[in-house]
C-alpha positions as CSV (number, residue, x, y, z in Angstrom):
1,M,-26.6,11.7,8.6
2,P,-27.5,8.1,8.0
3,T,-30.1,6.5,10.3
4,P,-28.7,3.4,12.1
5,C,-30.7,0.2,11.9
6,A,-31.8,-1.8,14.9
7,S,-28.8,-4.0,14.7
8,P,-25.9,-3.6,12.2
9,F,-24.4,-7.0,13.0
10,C,-24.3,-9.7,10.4
11,D,-22.0,-12.4,9.0
12,L,-19.4,-11.9,6.3
13,E,-21.5,-13.5,3.6
14,A,-24.5,-11.2,4.3
15,L,-22.2,-8.1,4.4
16,A,-20.8,-9.1,0.9
17,A,-24.2,-9.9,-0.4
18,A,-25.4,-6.3,0.5
19,I,-22.8,-4.8,-1.8
20,P,-24.6,-4.8,-5.2
21,D,-23.0,-5.3,-8.6
22,G,-22.1,-2.0,-10.1
23,A,-21.7,-0.3,-6.7
24,T,-19.2,2.5,-6.2
25,L,-17.0,1.0,-3.5
26,A,-14.6,3.1,-1.4
27,V,-11.7,1.3,0.2
28,P,-8.7,2.6,2.2
29,E,-5.0,2.1,1.7
30,D,-3.1,-0.7,3.6
31,A,-2.2,1.4,6.7
32,D,-5.9,2.2,7.5
33,G,-7.4,-1.2,7.7
34,V,-8.2,-3.1,4.5
35,A,-11.1,-5.6,4.7
36,M,-9.4,-8.6,3.1
37,A,-11.8,-11.2,4.6
38,A,-14.7,-9.2,3.2
39,T,-12.9,-9.0,-0.1
40,R,-12.7,-12.7,-0.2
41,A,-16.4,-13.0,0.6
42,L,-17.2,-10.5,-2.2
43,I,-15.2,-12.5,-4.7
44,R,-16.8,-15.7,-3.6
45,R,-20.2,-14.3,-4.3
46,G,-19.1,-13.3,-7.8
47,A,-19.3,-9.4,-7.5
48,R,-19.1,-7.7,-10.9
49,E,-18.9,-4.2,-12.4
50,L,-17.6,-2.4,-9.3
51,H,-16.4,1.2,-9.4
52,L,-13.5,1.0,-7.0
53,V,-12.5,4.2,-5.3
54,C,-9.1,3.8,-3.6
55,V,-8.6,6.3,-0.8
56,P,-6.2,7.5,-1.9
57,V,-4.2,4.6,-3.4
58,G,-4.8,0.9,-4.2
59,R,-2.6,-2.0,-3.4
60,L,-3.2,-5.7,-2.8
61,Q,-7.0,-5.5,-2.4
62,A,-7.4,-3.6,-5.6
63,D,-5.2,-5.9,-7.5
64,V,-7.0,-9.0,-6.3
65,L,-10.4,-7.6,-7.1
66,I,-9.3,-6.6,-10.6
67,G,-7.7,-10.0,-11.2
68,A,-10.9,-11.7,-10.1
69,G,-13.0,-9.8,-12.6
70,C,-14.9,-7.8,-10.0
71,V,-13.9,-4.3,-11.2
72,A,-15.2,-2.3,-14.2
73,T,-13.7,1.1,-13.1
74,I,-10.9,2.1,-10.7
75,E,-10.5,5.7,-9.5
76,T,-7.2,6.1,-7.8
77,S,-3.9,8.0,-7.6
78,A,-1.8,4.9,-7.8
79,V,-1.9,1.1,-7.6
80,S,1.2,-0.9,-6.6
81,L,2.4,-3.5,-4.1
82,N,5.0,-1.1,-2.6
83,E,8.3,-2.9,-2.1
84,H,6.9,-6.0,-3.7
85,G,6.7,-4.2,-7.1
86,L,4.0,-3.5,-9.5
87,A,0.4,-4.6,-9.0
88,P,0.5,-7.3,-11.8
89,R,-3.2,-7.8,-12.4
90,F,-3.8,-4.0,-12.5
91,V,-0.9,-3.7,-15.0
92,A,-2.4,-6.4,-17.1
93,A,-5.8,-4.7,-17.1
94,V,-4.3,-1.4,-18.2
95,R,-2.6,-3.1,-21.1
96,T,-5.7,-4.9,-22.3
97,G,-8.1,-2.0,-21.5
98,S,-10.3,-4.4,-19.5
99,V,-10.8,-1.9,-16.7
100,R,-11.6,1.8,-17.0
101,I,-9.0,4.0,-15.3
102,L,-10.0,7.3,-13.7
103,D,-6.6,8.7,-12.9
104,A,-6.5,11.1,-9.9
105,T,-4.1,12.5,-7.3
106,C,-4.2,11.9,-3.5
107,P,-5.5,15.5,-2.9
108,A,-8.1,15.2,-5.6
109,I,-9.5,11.9,-4.0
110,Y,-9.6,13.5,-0.6
111,A,-11.2,16.8,-1.9
112,A,-13.9,15.0,-3.8
113,L,-14.8,12.9,-0.8
114,Q,-14.8,16.0,1.4
115,A,-17.4,17.5,-1.0
116,A,-19.7,14.6,-0.5
117,Q,-19.0,14.6,3.3
118,K,-20.0,18.3,3.5
119,G,-22.9,18.0,1.0
120,L,-21.3,20.4,-1.5
121,P,-21.8,20.4,-5.2
122,F,-18.1,20.5,-5.8
123,M,-14.8,21.1,-4.1
124,P,-12.1,23.5,-5.5
125,L,-8.5,22.3,-5.8
126,R,-5.7,24.4,-7.3
127,G,-2.8,21.9,-7.6
128,L,-4.2,20.1,-10.7
129,L,-3.8,23.1,-13.0
130,G,-1.4,22.4,-15.9
131,S,-1.1,18.7,-15.1
132,D,-1.6,15.7,-17.5
133,V,-4.1,14.3,-14.9
134,L,-6.4,17.2,-15.5
135,A,-6.1,16.9,-19.2
136,R,-7.5,13.3,-19.0
137,R,-10.4,14.1,-16.7
138,A,-13.3,15.7,-18.6
139,D,-15.4,15.5,-15.5
140,W,-13.2,18.0,-13.7
141,K,-13.9,21.6,-14.6
142,V,-11.7,24.6,-14.7
143,I,-13.6,27.7,-13.4
144,D,-12.9,31.2,-12.4
145,N,-12.5,31.9,-8.7
146,P,-15.7,33.9,-8.0
147,F,-13.8,36.2,-5.6
148,A,-11.0,36.9,-8.1
149,P,-12.1,36.9,-11.8
150,G,-9.3,35.5,-14.0
151,D,-7.9,33.3,-11.2
152,A,-8.4,29.7,-12.4
153,I,-9.3,26.9,-10.1
154,V,-10.4,23.3,-10.7
155,A,-13.9,22.2,-9.5
156,L,-14.1,18.5,-8.5
157,A,-17.5,16.8,-8.4
158,P,-18.2,14.9,-5.2
159,I,-17.3,11.3,-4.8
160,R,-20.2,9.8,-2.9
161,P,-19.6,6.1,-2.7
162,D,-22.5,3.7,-2.5
163,V,-20.5,1.7,0.1
164,A,-17.4,2.4,2.2
165,L,-15.7,-0.8,3.2
166,F,-12.9,-1.2,5.7
167,H,-11.5,-3.3,8.7
168,A,-11.2,-2.0,12.2
169,P,-9.9,-3.3,15.6
170,C,-13.2,-3.4,17.3
171,A,-16.8,-2.3,17.6
172,D,-19.2,-2.1,20.5
173,R,-22.7,-3.6,20.9
174,L,-24.2,-0.2,20.0
175,G,-22.5,-0.2,16.6
176,N,-19.8,2.4,17.3
177,V,-16.5,1.4,15.6
178,F,-13.0,2.2,16.8
179,V,-10.6,3.1,14.0
180,G,-7.9,4.8,16.0
181,R,-5.5,6.8,13.8
182,A,-7.2,5.7,10.5
183,R,-9.0,9.0,10.0
184,D,-9.5,8.3,6.3
185,C,-12.1,5.7,7.4
186,L,-14.1,8.4,9.1
187,L,-14.0,10.6,6.0
188,M,-15.1,7.6,3.9
189,A,-18.0,6.8,6.3
190,Q,-19.3,10.3,6.3
191,A,-19.0,10.6,2.5
192,A,-20.6,7.3,1.6
193,R,-24.3,6.3,1.4
194,R,-23.6,3.2,3.5
195,T,-20.6,2.0,5.6
196,F,-19.7,-1.7,6.0
197,V,-17.0,-2.6,8.5
198,T,-15.4,-5.8,9.6
199,V,-13.8,-5.9,13.0
200,E,-11.5,-8.1,15.0
201,H,-13.9,-8.4,17.9
202,V,-16.8,-6.7,19.7
203,V,-16.5,-5.1,23.1
204,E,-19.2,-4.7,25.7
205,R,-18.4,-1.1,26.8
206,D,-19.6,2.0,25.0
207,L,-16.6,3.1,22.9
208,L,-17.9,6.7,22.7
209,A,-17.9,6.9,26.5
210,D,-14.2,5.8,26.7
211,R,-12.3,9.1,27.0
212,E,-9.0,7.5,25.8
213,R,-10.6,6.1,22.6
214,S,-13.6,8.2,21.7
215,A,-11.6,10.5,19.4
216,G,-10.9,7.5,17.2
217,V,-14.4,6.2,17.1
218,I,-16.9,6.4,14.2
219,P,-20.4,6.8,15.7
220,A,-22.9,4.1,15.0
221,A,-25.0,6.6,13.0
222,Y,-22.5,6.3,10.2
223,V,-22.2,2.5,10.3
224,D,-24.7,0.3,8.5
225,R,-23.2,-3.2,8.8
226,I,-20.6,-4.9,11.0
227,A,-19.2,-8.4,10.6
228,V,-16.7,-9.9,13.0
229,A,-13.7,-11.3,11.1
230,A,-10.7,-12.1,13.3
231,H,-7.5,-11.3,11.4
232,G,-9.7,-9.8,8.7
233,A,-7.0,-7.6,7.2
234,R,-4.4,-10.3,6.7
235,P,-1.9,-10.6,5.0
236,L,-2.0,-6.8,5.5
237,A,-1.3,-5.1,8.8
238,L,-3.9,-3.7,11.3
239,D,-2.6,-0.9,13.5
240,T,-2.0,-2.1,17.1
241,C,-3.1,-5.7,16.2
242,Y,-0.6,-7.3,13.8
243,D,2.0,-6.6,11.2
244,T,2.1,-7.1,7.4
245,D,3.0,-10.6,6.3
246,H,5.6,-9.7,3.7
247,A,6.3,-13.3,2.8
248,A,2.6,-13.8,1.8
249,L,2.8,-10.6,-0.3
250,A,5.9,-11.7,-2.0
251,R,4.2,-15.1,-2.8
252,Y,1.3,-13.2,-4.2
253,A,3.4,-10.8,-6.3
254,A,5.3,-13.8,-7.8
255,A,2.1,-15.8,-8.6
256,A,0.1,-12.9,-10.0
257,R,2.6,-12.1,-12.7
258,T,0.8,-14.5,-15.0
259,E,-2.9,-15.1,-15.4
260,A,-2.5,-18.8,-14.7
261,G,-0.4,-18.1,-11.6
262,F,-3.0,-15.6,-10.3
263,A,-5.8,-18.1,-11.0
264,A,-4.0,-20.8,-8.9
265,W,-3.4,-18.3,-6.1
266,L,-7.0,-17.2,-6.1
267,E,-8.4,-20.7,-6.0
268,A,-6.3,-21.5,-3.0
269,W,-7.2,-18.2,-1.3
270,L,-10.9,-18.7,-1.8
271,A,-10.9,-22.3,-0.6
272,P,-13.2,-22.8,2.5
273,E,-10.3,-24.2,4.5
274,A,-7.9,-21.4,3.6
275,L,-6.3,-19.5,6.5
276,P,-6.9,-15.7,6.8
277,V,-3.3,-15.2,5.5
Protein backbone atom coordinates (compact mmCIF):
# COMPACT_ATOMS: atom_id res chain seq x y z
CA MET A 1 0.00 0.00 0.00
CA PRO A 2 1.38 3.45 -0.87
CA THR A 3 2.48 5.73 1.95
CA PRO A 4 0.61 9.06 1.96
CA CYS A 5 2.64 12.26 1.94
CA ALA A 6 2.20 15.04 4.51
CA SER A 7 -0.19 16.94 2.23
CA PRO A 8 -1.36 15.69 -1.16
CA PHE A 9 -2.86 19.05 -2.17
CA CYS A 10 -1.34 20.99 -5.06
CA ASP A 11 -2.47 23.07 -8.03
CA LEU A 12 -3.30 21.72 -11.47
CA GLU A 13 0.02 22.73 -12.98
CA ALA A 14 1.99 20.92 -10.28
CA LEU A 15 -0.18 17.84 -10.69
CA ALA A 16 0.42 17.80 -14.46
CA ALA A 17 4.14 18.43 -14.01
CA ALA A 18 4.38 15.35 -11.77
CA ILE A 19 3.23 13.06 -14.62
CA PRO A 20 6.50 12.42 -16.48
CA ASP A 21 6.90 11.95 -20.20
CA GLY A 22 6.76 8.25 -21.05
CA ALA A 23 4.55 7.42 -18.08
CA THR A 24 1.92 4.69 -18.20
CA LEU A 25 -1.22 6.69 -17.45
CA ALA A 26 -4.52 4.99 -16.55
CA VAL A 27 -7.73 6.94 -17.13
CA PRO A 28 -11.40 5.99 -16.69
CA GLU A 29 -14.26 6.09 -19.13
CA ASP A 30 -16.65 9.05 -19.24
CA ALA A 31 -19.11 7.80 -16.64
CA ASP A 32 -16.47 7.44 -13.93
CA GLY A 33 -15.02 10.95 -13.77
CA VAL A 34 -12.57 12.06 -16.46
CA ALA A 35 -10.01 14.68 -15.40
CA MET A 36 -10.41 17.01 -18.37
CA ALA A 37 -9.00 20.08 -16.58
CA ALA A 38 -5.90 18.06 -15.71
CA THR A 39 -5.76 16.84 -19.32
CA ARG A 40 -5.65 20.45 -20.45
CA ALA A 41 -2.82 21.18 -17.98
CA LEU A 42 -0.97 18.08 -19.21
CA ILE A 43 -1.19 19.22 -22.83
CA ARG A 44 -0.18 22.76 -21.89
CA ARG A 45 3.00 21.44 -20.30
CA GLY A 46 3.80 19.51 -23.50
CA ALA A 47 3.51 15.92 -22.26
CA ARG A 48 4.92 13.34 -24.67
CA GLU A 49 5.30 9.58 -25.19
CA LEU A 50 2.53 8.59 -22.78
CA HIS A 51 1.33 4.97 -22.63
CA LEU A 52 -2.39 5.59 -22.18
CA VAL A 53 -4.41 2.80 -20.54
CA CYS A 54 -8.16 3.35 -20.99
CA VAL A 55 -10.23 1.65 -18.28
CA PRO A 56 -11.76 0.02 -20.15
CA VAL A 57 -12.47 2.31 -23.14
CA GLY A 58 -11.28 5.70 -24.38
CA ARG A 59 -13.39 8.59 -25.57
CA LEU A 60 -12.91 12.38 -25.70
CA GLN A 61 -9.91 12.50 -23.36
CA ALA A 62 -8.00 9.86 -25.31
CA ASP A 63 -8.81 11.51 -28.64
CA VAL A 64 -7.65 14.94 -27.46
CA LEU A 65 -4.40 13.58 -25.99
CA ILE A 66 -3.66 11.69 -29.21
CA GLY A 67 -4.43 14.73 -31.36
CA ALA A 68 -2.17 16.89 -29.19
CA GLY A 69 0.74 14.50 -29.74
CA CYS A 70 0.96 13.35 -26.13
CA VAL A 71 0.44 9.61 -26.71
CA ALA A 72 2.90 7.02 -28.03
CA THR A 73 0.88 3.92 -27.08
CA ILE A 74 -2.78 3.38 -26.27
CA GLU A 75 -4.05 0.21 -24.59
CA THR A 76 -7.81 -0.02 -24.79
CA SER A 77 -10.80 -2.06 -25.85
CA ALA A 78 -12.32 0.78 -27.90
CA VAL A 79 -12.06 4.49 -28.67
CA SER A 80 -15.12 6.42 -29.83
CA LEU A 81 -17.24 9.49 -29.09
CA ASN A 82 -20.38 7.39 -28.55
CA GLU A 83 -23.34 8.97 -30.30
CA HIS A 84 -21.08 11.67 -31.70
CA GLY A 85 -19.35 9.14 -33.92
CA LEU A 86 -15.80 7.97 -34.37
CA ALA A 87 -12.91 9.47 -32.42
CA PRO A 88 -11.36 11.35 -35.35
CA ARG A 89 -7.83 11.94 -34.05
CA PHE A 90 -7.58 8.30 -32.95
CA VAL A 91 -8.75 7.15 -36.38
CA ALA A 92 -6.19 9.40 -38.05
CA ALA A 93 -3.44 8.01 -35.80
CA VAL A 94 -4.42 4.44 -36.67
CA ARG A 95 -4.28 5.25 -40.38
CA THR A 96 -0.86 6.90 -40.19
CA GLY A 97 0.58 4.48 -37.63
CA SER A 98 1.68 7.40 -35.45
CA VAL A 99 0.41 5.71 -32.27
CA ARG A 100 1.03 2.12 -31.20
CA ILE A 101 -2.23 0.29 -30.54
CA LEU A 102 -2.45 -2.44 -27.91
CA ASP A 103 -5.88 -3.89 -28.63
CA ALA A 104 -7.66 -5.41 -25.64
CA THR A 105 -11.11 -6.28 -24.34
CA CYS A 106 -12.91 -4.81 -21.34
CA PRO A 107 -12.46 -8.02 -19.27
CA ALA A 108 -8.76 -8.14 -20.20
CA ILE A 109 -8.14 -4.55 -19.06
CA TYR A 110 -9.89 -5.24 -15.77
CA ALA A 111 -8.15 -8.58 -15.22
CA ALA A 112 -4.68 -7.13 -15.85
CA LEU A 113 -5.35 -4.26 -13.45
CA GLN A 114 -6.63 -6.74 -10.86
CA ALA A 115 -3.36 -8.66 -11.15
CA ALA A 116 -1.47 -5.47 -10.25
CA GLN A 117 -4.00 -4.64 -7.52
CA LYS A 118 -3.44 -8.04 -5.90
CA GLY A 119 0.33 -8.18 -6.49
CA LEU A 120 0.05 -11.23 -8.76
CA PRO A 121 2.44 -12.15 -11.60
CA PHE A 122 -0.48 -12.68 -13.98
CA MET A 123 -4.25 -13.06 -14.11
CA PRO A 124 -5.95 -15.89 -16.03
CA LEU A 125 -8.79 -15.13 -18.44
CA ARG A 126 -10.57 -17.64 -20.63
CA GLY A 127 -12.72 -15.56 -22.97
CA LEU A 128 -9.84 -14.46 -25.21
CA LEU A 129 -9.20 -17.95 -26.56
CA GLY A 130 -9.70 -18.17 -30.32
CA SER A 131 -10.07 -14.41 -30.77
CA ASP A 132 -8.27 -12.12 -33.20
CA VAL A 133 -7.36 -9.92 -30.23
CA LEU A 134 -5.29 -12.72 -28.70
CA ALA A 135 -3.56 -13.34 -32.02
CA ARG A 136 -2.30 -9.75 -32.00
CA ARG A 137 -1.01 -9.70 -28.42
CA ALA A 138 2.32 -11.52 -28.15
CA ASP A 139 2.57 -10.39 -24.52
CA TRP A 140 -0.43 -12.55 -23.58
CA LYS A 141 0.42 -16.24 -23.05
CA VAL A 142 -1.73 -19.33 -23.49
CA ILE A 143 -0.89 -21.81 -20.72
CA ASP A 144 -2.29 -25.02 -19.30
CA ASN A 145 -4.62 -24.80 -16.35
CA PRO A 146 -2.35 -26.26 -13.61
CA PHE A 147 -5.35 -28.06 -12.10
CA ALA A 148 -6.50 -29.60 -15.39
CA PRO A 149 -3.71 -30.38 -17.90
CA GLY A 150 -4.83 -29.80 -21.47
CA ASP A 151 -7.30 -27.10 -20.42
CA ALA A 152 -5.97 -23.91 -22.05
CA ILE A 153 -6.27 -20.51 -20.44
CA VAL A 154 -4.77 -17.09 -21.19
CA ALA A 155 -2.32 -15.50 -18.73
CA LEU A 156 -2.32 -11.70 -18.73
CA ALA A 157 0.63 -9.75 -17.34
CA PRO A 158 -0.31 -7.10 -14.76
CA ILE A 159 -1.05 -3.56 -15.86
CA ARG A 160 0.62 -1.45 -13.20
CA PRO A 161 0.19 2.18 -14.26
CA ASP A 162 2.75 4.75 -13.19
CA VAL A 163 -0.16 7.12 -12.54
CA ALA A 164 -3.93 6.75 -12.28
CA LEU A 165 -5.69 10.03 -13.11
CA PHE A 166 -9.37 10.83 -12.60
CA HIS A 167 -11.83 13.49 -11.41
CA ALA A 168 -14.09 13.08 -8.36
CA PRO A 169 -16.81 15.05 -6.59
CA CYS A 170 -14.83 15.82 -3.46
CA ALA A 171 -11.96 15.08 -1.10
CA ASP A 172 -11.49 15.81 2.57
CA ARG A 173 -8.57 17.57 4.27
CA LEU A 174 -7.05 14.18 5.14
CA GLY A 175 -6.76 13.24 1.47
CA ASN A 176 -9.63 10.73 1.30
CA VAL A 177 -11.49 10.98 -2.01
CA PHE A 178 -15.18 10.32 -2.62
CA VAL A 179 -15.82 8.58 -5.95
CA GLY A 180 -19.30 7.21 -5.22
CA ARG A 181 -20.31 4.55 -7.73
CA ALA A 182 -17.14 4.93 -9.81
CA ARG A 183 -15.58 1.71 -8.58
CA ASP A 184 -13.16 1.54 -11.50
CA CYS A 185 -11.36 4.50 -9.92
CA LEU A 186 -10.71 2.45 -6.78
CA LEU A 187 -9.31 -0.40 -8.89
CA MET A 188 -7.06 2.04 -10.76
CA ALA A 189 -5.84 3.63 -7.52
CA GLN A 190 -4.99 0.26 -5.97
CA ALA A 191 -3.25 -0.97 -9.12
CA ALA A 192 -1.21 2.15 -9.87
CA ARG A 193 2.09 3.28 -8.39
CA ARG A 194 0.65 6.74 -7.81
CA THR A 195 -2.85 8.23 -7.95
CA PHE A 196 -3.59 11.82 -8.97
CA VAL A 197 -7.12 13.17 -8.52
CA THR A 198 -8.86 16.42 -9.34
CA VAL A 199 -11.96 17.25 -7.32
CA GLU A 200 -14.83 19.69 -7.43
CA HIS A 201 -14.21 20.85 -3.87
CA VAL A 202 -12.75 19.92 -0.49
CA VAL A 203 -14.91 19.18 2.54
CA GLU A 204 -13.93 19.64 6.17
CA ARG A 205 -15.44 16.42 7.54
CA ASP A 206 -13.69 13.03 7.47
CA LEU A 207 -15.27 11.19 4.53
CA LEU A 208 -14.36 7.77 5.92
CA ALA A 209 -16.30 8.60 9.08
CA ASP A 210 -19.43 9.34 7.05
CA ARG A 211 -21.49 6.14 7.09
CA GLU A 212 -23.53 7.21 4.09
CA ARG A 213 -20.45 7.87 1.94
CA SER A 214 -17.60 5.77 3.26
CA ALA A 215 -18.29 2.82 0.91
CA GLY A 216 -17.60 5.14 -2.00
CA VAL A 217 -14.38 6.63 -0.61
CA ILE A 218 -10.80 5.92 -1.70
CA PRO A 219 -8.61 6.12 1.43
CA ALA A 220 -5.85 8.71 1.49
CA ALA A 221 -3.23 5.92 1.60
CA TYR A 222 -3.91 5.35 -2.11
CA VAL A 223 -3.94 9.02 -3.12
CA ASP A 224 -0.74 10.94 -3.88
CA ARG A 225 -1.88 14.28 -5.31
CA ILE A 226 -5.15 16.21 -5.24
CA ALA A 227 -5.94 19.42 -7.12
CA VAL A 228 -9.18 21.34 -6.85
CA ALA A 229 -10.72 21.95 -10.29
CA ALA A 230 -14.35 23.08 -10.26
CA HIS A 231 -16.18 21.60 -13.27
CA GLY A 232 -13.00 19.64 -13.90
CA ALA A 233 -14.69 16.92 -15.98
CA ARG A 234 -16.51 19.25 -18.41
CA PRO A 235 -17.68 18.93 -21.12
CA LEU A 236 -18.17 15.40 -19.79
CA ALA A 237 -20.51 14.51 -16.96
CA LEU A 238 -19.73 13.97 -13.31
CA ASP A 239 -22.13 11.76 -11.40
CA THR A 240 -24.44 13.75 -9.08
CA CYS A 241 -22.79 17.05 -10.13
CA TYR A 242 -23.52 17.87 -13.79
CA ASP A 243 -24.47 16.30 -17.11
CA THR A 244 -22.60 15.88 -20.38
CA ASP A 245 -22.52 18.94 -22.64
CA HIS A 246 -23.52 17.20 -25.85
CA ALA A 247 -23.41 20.42 -27.86
CA ALA A 248 -19.74 20.86 -26.92
CA LEU A 249 -19.00 17.26 -27.89
CA ALA A 250 -20.74 17.73 -31.23
CA ARG A 251 -18.62 20.83 -31.88
CA TYR A 252 -15.48 18.89 -31.04
CA ALA A 253 -16.45 15.93 -33.26
CA ALA A 254 -17.04 18.28 -36.21
CA ALA A 255 -13.83 20.27 -35.68
CA ALA A 256 -11.56 17.27 -35.08
CA ARG A 257 -12.39 15.61 -38.40
CA THR A 258 -9.48 17.51 -39.93
CA GLU A 259 -6.03 18.23 -38.55
CA ALA A 260 -6.53 21.97 -39.06
CA GLY A 261 -9.94 21.88 -37.40
CA PHE A 262 -8.54 20.04 -34.41
CA ALA A 263 -5.62 22.48 -34.14
CA ALA A 264 -8.03 25.42 -34.05
CA TRP A 265 -10.22 23.72 -31.46
CA LEU A 266 -7.19 22.86 -29.32
CA GLU A 267 -5.79 26.40 -29.46
CA ALA A 268 -9.11 27.78 -28.22
CA TRP A 269 -9.44 25.10 -25.53
CA LEU A 270 -5.93 25.70 -24.20
CA ALA A 271 -6.26 29.49 -24.09
CA PRO A 272 -5.90 30.85 -20.53
CA GLU A 273 -9.28 32.55 -20.73
CA ALA A 274 -11.07 29.43 -21.97
CA LEU A 275 -14.02 28.23 -19.93
CA PRO A 276 -14.01 24.70 -18.45
CA VAL A 277 -16.40 23.55 -21.19
